[in-house]
Wavefront OBJ file of the C-alpha trace (Angstrom):
o trace
v -0.102 0.089 0.165
v 1.249 3.594 -0.899
v 1.846 5.687 2.192
v 1.204 9.380 1.977
v 2.808 12.023 4.388
v 1.265 14.964 5.898
v 4.004 16.880 3.955
v 3.042 15.292 0.620
v -0.655 16.049 1.162
v 0.429 19.799 1.774
v 2.402 20.543 -1.477
v 0.657 21.192 -4.623
v 0.617 18.441 -7.225
v 2.813 19.082 -10.077
v 1.036 18.931 -13.625
v 1.945 17.041 -16.651
v 3.024 20.157 -18.458
v 5.390 21.222 -15.549
v 7.014 17.859 -15.931
v 7.609 18.328 -20.001
v 8.723 21.706 -19.454
v 11.334 20.806 -16.622
v 12.416 17.843 -18.962
v 12.872 19.907 -21.901
v 10.160 17.919 -24.162
v 6.756 18.366 -25.313
v 3.621 17.340 -23.184
v 2.714 14.499 -25.708
v 6.407 13.163 -25.170
v 6.388 13.477 -21.575
v 3.044 11.576 -21.468
v 4.195 8.583 -23.512
v 7.562 8.519 -21.387
v 5.608 8.218 -18.273
v 2.856 5.704 -19.579
v 5.392 3.366 -21.676
v 3.845 3.969 -24.843
v 6.693 2.146 -27.110
v 4.993 3.086 -30.237
v 6.500 6.561 -29.867
v 10.184 6.898 -31.195
v 12.356 8.332 -28.397
v 15.671 7.672 -26.695
v 16.127 5.658 -23.463
v 17.778 8.505 -22.182
v 14.652 10.979 -22.942
v 12.435 8.456 -21.109
v 14.835 8.167 -18.010
v 15.063 12.065 -18.028
v 11.341 12.535 -17.962
v 10.985 10.015 -15.471
v 13.647 11.472 -13.032
v 12.073 14.946 -13.488
v 8.511 13.296 -12.718
v 9.683 11.545 -9.666
v 11.464 14.931 -8.343
v 8.338 16.923 -8.864
v 6.224 13.927 -7.190
v 4.063 14.054 -10.403
v 0.920 11.791 -9.900
v -0.653 10.713 -13.241
v -4.279 11.212 -13.740
v -5.522 7.506 -13.243
v -8.624 7.913 -14.689
v -7.466 9.069 -18.157
v -4.425 6.747 -17.836
v -6.689 3.926 -17.675
v -8.630 4.696 -20.764
v -5.361 5.313 -22.807
v -4.404 1.752 -21.961
v -7.791 -0.023 -22.547
v -7.279 -0.802 -26.131
v -6.783 -4.421 -26.676
v -9.026 -5.615 -23.635
v -6.514 -8.305 -22.833
v -3.536 -9.300 -20.607
v -0.849 -11.637 -21.667
v 0.629 -14.526 -19.312
v 3.877 -15.474 -20.524
v 5.231 -18.899 -19.220
v 8.387 -20.907 -19.985
v 6.139 -23.886 -21.398
v 2.359 -23.547 -22.006
v 2.388 -27.228 -21.983
v 3.399 -27.447 -18.461
v 0.655 -28.504 -16.075
v 1.886 -26.564 -13.024
v 0.875 -23.346 -14.757
v -2.854 -24.533 -15.294
v -4.024 -23.130 -11.575
v -1.991 -20.040 -12.026
v -3.631 -19.446 -15.419
v -6.995 -20.000 -13.677
v -6.349 -17.455 -11.051
v -5.277 -14.976 -13.921
v -8.617 -15.547 -15.665
v -10.462 -15.147 -12.449
v -9.317 -11.723 -11.970
v -8.864 -10.526 -15.607
v -12.705 -11.864 -16.241
v -13.706 -9.519 -13.379
v -12.388 -6.680 -15.047
v -13.975 -7.610 -18.492
v -10.463 -8.491 -19.896
v -9.287 -11.664 -21.853
v -6.055 -13.510 -21.256
v -3.782 -14.572 -23.839
v -1.258 -17.476 -23.056
v 2.233 -17.484 -24.740
v 6.020 -18.348 -24.233
v 8.999 -15.993 -24.794
v 12.202 -16.962 -26.545
v 15.751 -16.113 -24.802
v 17.457 -12.815 -26.266
v 18.066 -11.671 -28.656
v 14.987 -13.156 -30.252
v 12.987 -12.579 -27.129
v 14.336 -8.950 -26.495
v 11.546 -7.306 -28.521
v 8.718 -9.857 -28.043
v 7.214 -8.090 -24.936
v 7.231 -4.757 -26.493
v 5.846 -5.785 -29.652
v 2.769 -7.211 -27.712
v 1.967 -4.113 -26.166
v 2.831 -1.591 -28.850
v 0.950 -3.710 -31.658
v -1.965 -3.724 -29.349
v -2.492 -7.184 -28.891
v -2.260 -6.992 -25.295
v -2.440 -4.054 -22.526
v 0.086 -5.370 -20.030
v 1.893 -8.606 -19.673
v 2.580 -11.215 -16.570
v 5.900 -12.773 -17.007
v 7.094 -15.921 -15.255
v 11.016 -16.120 -15.691
v 12.294 -19.259 -17.744
v 14.846 -21.348 -15.756
v 17.699 -20.086 -18.462
v 17.006 -16.510 -17.773
v 19.635 -14.989 -15.302
v 19.053 -11.689 -14.169
v 20.892 -10.183 -17.005
v 18.706 -11.981 -19.577
v 15.707 -11.076 -17.695
v 16.731 -7.289 -17.923
v 17.333 -7.581 -21.622
v 13.796 -8.829 -22.177
v 12.399 -6.152 -19.984
v 14.381 -3.495 -21.616
v 12.195 -0.223 -22.259
v 10.130 -1.046 -19.237
v 7.040 -2.231 -20.825
v 3.923 -2.693 -18.662
v 5.022 -5.988 -17.027
v 4.323 -7.866 -13.397
v 6.941 -10.562 -12.778
v 5.026 -13.657 -11.591
v 6.767 -16.054 -9.002
v 10.028 -14.238 -9.838
v 11.677 -11.028 -8.913
v 14.477 -8.840 -10.410
v 16.801 -6.734 -7.988
v 16.262 -3.070 -8.394
v 12.890 -3.395 -10.341
v 9.324 -3.187 -8.785
v 6.455 -5.303 -10.064
v 6.201 -8.728 -8.893
v 4.155 -11.276 -7.151
v 5.855 -14.256 -5.762
v 4.928 -17.418 -3.618
v 6.366 -17.991 -0.186
v 9.060 -20.336 -1.513
v 10.985 -20.561 1.665
v 8.131 -21.678 3.776
v 7.027 -24.263 0.955
v 10.642 -25.713 0.913
v 10.525 -25.624 4.940
v 7.182 -27.490 4.869
v 8.615 -30.303 2.638
v 11.837 -30.569 4.652
v 10.165 -30.533 8.059
v 7.728 -33.409 6.761
v 10.856 -35.839 6.159
v 12.467 -34.707 9.587
v 9.205 -35.608 11.272
v 9.382 -38.978 9.570
v 12.627 -39.489 11.525
v 14.949 -38.633 8.501
v 18.307 -37.020 9.218
v 20.227 -37.858 5.863
v 18.482 -35.509 3.506
v 19.190 -34.401 0.006
v 17.965 -31.564 -2.172
v 17.464 -31.185 -5.960
v 17.625 -27.449 -5.543
v 17.144 -26.032 -9.067
v 19.405 -23.658 -11.095
v 21.488 -21.418 -9.055
v 20.529 -18.166 -10.850
v 16.801 -18.483 -10.680
v 15.537 -16.404 -7.778
v 12.560 -18.915 -6.938
v 15.119 -21.735 -6.658
v 17.148 -19.715 -4.213
v 14.307 -18.865 -1.940
v 13.420 -22.668 -2.120
v 17.071 -23.734 -1.123
v 17.165 -21.289 1.510
v 14.019 -22.722 3.136
v 15.686 -26.250 3.023
v 18.977 -25.091 4.573
v 17.193 -23.075 7.244
v 14.869 -26.069 8.278
v 17.762 -28.399 8.399
v 19.841 -26.268 10.528
v 16.971 -25.445 12.879
v 16.670 -29.389 13.431
v 20.454 -29.570 14.061
v 21.077 -31.597 10.837
v 23.916 -31.505 8.628
v 23.657 -30.190 4.963
v 26.085 -32.350 3.023
v 27.162 -30.735 -0.263
v 27.435 -33.912 -2.007
v 23.832 -34.480 -1.452
v 22.949 -30.951 -2.916
v 22.211 -31.267 -6.661
v 21.491 -28.439 -9.096
v 18.645 -29.543 -11.515
v 16.348 -27.949 -13.960
v 12.565 -27.538 -13.230
v 11.817 -30.289 -15.656
v 11.844 -34.101 -15.499
v 15.127 -34.618 -17.335
v 16.917 -32.283 -15.046
v 15.570 -34.025 -12.113
v 16.344 -37.417 -13.719
v 19.768 -36.517 -14.385
v 20.473 -34.984 -10.974
v 19.164 -37.690 -8.901
v 21.329 -40.184 -11.069
v 24.441 -38.297 -10.267
v 23.416 -38.403 -6.495
v 22.909 -42.003 -6.351
v 26.494 -42.891 -7.945
v 27.928 -41.683 -4.830
v 29.342 -43.841 -2.110
v 26.848 -42.451 0.521
v 23.426 -41.684 -0.174
v 20.514 -39.837 1.645
v 17.429 -41.422 2.948
v 15.201 -38.787 1.747
v 15.201 -36.070 -0.901
v 13.398 -32.863 -1.235
v 12.932 -31.718 -4.846
v 12.257 -28.018 -5.812
v 9.906 -28.656 -8.614
v 7.116 -31.366 -8.994
v 8.207 -32.017 -12.724
v 11.824 -32.606 -11.676
v 10.382 -34.842 -8.832
v 8.539 -37.027 -11.270
v 11.752 -37.048 -13.401
v 13.741 -38.391 -10.187
v 11.191 -41.258 -9.582
v 11.493 -42.187 -12.915
v 15.284 -42.464 -12.779
v 15.304 -44.135 -9.496
v 13.071 -46.777 -10.788
v 15.574 -47.485 -13.470
v 18.391 -47.463 -10.881
v 16.673 -50.079 -8.803
v 16.261 -47.530 -5.923
v 12.886 -48.253 -4.146
v 10.741 -45.416 -3.208
v 9.852 -44.997 -0.483
v 11.567 -48.212 1.039
v 15.027 -46.893 0.190
v 14.555 -43.234 -0.395
v 11.669 -41.033 0.713
v 10.991 -38.226 -2.007
v 8.854 -35.114 -1.677
v 8.698 -32.133 -4.201
v 7.237 -28.641 -4.296
v 4.000 -27.838 -6.257
v 1.350 -30.286 -7.151
v -0.106 -31.720 -10.358
v -2.271 -34.331 -11.532
v 0.883 -36.433 -12.598
v 2.130 -36.438 -9.012
v -1.220 -38.125 -7.966
v -1.347 -40.502 -10.717
v 2.269 -41.541 -10.777
v 3.335 -44.967 -8.893
v 4.449 -44.364 -6.401
v 2.304 -41.077 -5.927
v 4.347 -38.304 -5.177
v 4.151 -36.475 -1.995
v 4.122 -32.664 -2.736
v 3.690 -29.237 -1.167
v 0.938 -27.680 -2.828
v 1.556 -24.027 -3.353
v -1.249 -21.403 -3.770
v -0.791 -20.956 -7.623
v -4.308 -19.929 -8.223
v -3.977 -17.032 -5.445
v -0.813 -16.215 -7.324
v -2.243 -15.694 -10.564
v -5.074 -13.684 -9.126
v -2.796 -11.307 -7.102
v -0.364 -10.951 -9.992
v -3.273 -9.966 -12.601
v -4.759 -7.530 -9.959
v -1.405 -5.682 -9.505
v -1.222 -5.430 -13.347
v -4.501 -3.976 -13.634
v -4.024 -1.455 -10.934
v -0.719 -0.427 -12.577
v -2.612 0.009 -15.864
v -5.046 2.248 -14.076
v -2.188 4.312 -12.844
v -0.737 2.794 -9.560
v 2.682 2.095 -8.891
v 4.116 -1.314 -9.217
v 4.995 -3.073 -5.823
v 6.680 -6.388 -4.597
v 4.153 -8.988 -3.100
v 4.517 -12.430 -1.379
v 1.479 -14.551 -1.355
v 1.336 -16.083 2.270
v -2.202 -16.837 2.139
v -3.316 -19.742 1.700
v -0.301 -21.231 3.232
v 1.666 -24.065 1.253
v -0.154 -27.325 1.947
v 1.442 -30.790 2.626
v -0.084 -33.414 0.481
v 1.232 -36.873 1.763
v 1.061 -39.621 -0.847
v 3.125 -42.826 -1.316
v 6.659 -41.675 -1.978
v 7.520 -40.719 1.668
v 7.647 -43.123 5.060
v 9.313 -43.064 8.222
v 13.023 -43.586 8.198
v 13.570 -47.687 8.639
l 1 2 3 4 5 6 7 8 9 10 11 12 13 14 15 16 17 18 19 20 21 22 23 24 25 26 27 28 29 30 31 32 33 34 35 36 37 38 39 40 41 42 43 44 45 46 47 48 49 50 51 52 53 54 55 56 57 58 59 60 61 62 63 64 65 66 67 68 69 70 71 72 73 74 75 76 77 78 79 80 81 82 83 84 85 86 87 88 89 90 91 92 93 94 95 96 97 98 99 100 101 102 103 104 105 106 107 108 109 110 111 112 113 114 115 116 117 118 119 120 121 122 123 124 125 126 127 128 129 130 131 132 133 134 135 136 137 138 139 140 141 142 143 144 145 146 147 148 149 150 151 152 153 154 155 156 157 158 159 160 161 162 163 164 165 166 167 168 169 170 171 172 173 174 175 176 177 178 179 180 181 182 183 184 185 186 187 188 189 190 191 192 193 194 195 196 197 198 199 200 201 202 203 204 205 206 207 208 209 210 211 212 213 214 215 216 217 218 219 220 221 222 223 224 225 226 227 228 229 230 231 232 233 234 235 236 237 238 239 240 241 242 243 244 245 246 247 248 249 250 251 252 253 254 255 256 257 258 259 260 261 262 263 264 265 266 267 268 269 270 271 272 273 274 275 276 277 278 279 280 281 282 283 284 285 286 287 288 289 290 291 292 293 294 295 296 297 298 299 300 301 302 303 304 305 306 307 308 309 310 311 312 313 314 315 316 317 318 319 320 321 322 323 324 325 326 327 328 329 330 331 332 333 334 335 336 337 338 339 340 341 342 343 344 345 346 347 348
């Protein structure tokens, strides 16, 4: 929530004309620089100068007229790493719930890495296909690649990912989700616990690894580096990572996997290796899909509030298109929910 001080309330609000004059540009150029209209050619230096002046003068846009300017396509875009990934179904449902309340449609799509993906978001908005975008970071997007994709500051809210120095994100309580998964194994008597931690330069993976580490340390348990493997979010990454771990002389008795799809890949690889789940190794993964429930053995998961995530993120984007400033939100309610199935059991 944006807080306004008494001092701010006593000061007269700057007008768009005053911002334009102070920045040395026309009123139309100032308007387009502040609203993120990329159909108008102007240098990034000009955009930055206008925004700096607006910030200095504490310019507040007319929310009503700004909303009218943005209400062109009547649609928002949800960009995910893989449109076929079942994990995103609940998130999409949440986005559609909130967009529908505003009379907006939702377009679902994917984005390529730079350089091909560098201008995709800008074109989506500039060509009028969507008014704004919700973007889920790909696992091969480090911060630099994500900054390249967001170059020019199009109207984008990052969904379950953050970028240092940039406001506009709605994320899950990943630390709590990983802690819930880890504590489940500890409560079953496991002390030798490993972690398939996701890629090191993905902020969601970093948060989930922190939840694992903090919970292990709080229980007085040792985190063995040889039992921490970096893997992609998808099944092939989980299969490759658990195969490497099982080749070591000492093995854990339980495993926390940061992604449900990687967890399915791990179960498949363990079966091929002759490692029995849960008799030899208990496995719990974060996020939940119908695949986890129907796999044999059915995978214990921590169900994250993806529908609430999609709804909150879409709400932030719509508020931004209506003139509100972007913020950073952690979805804490509903809390992550442990779904106990067949892949975990007490330590022998």
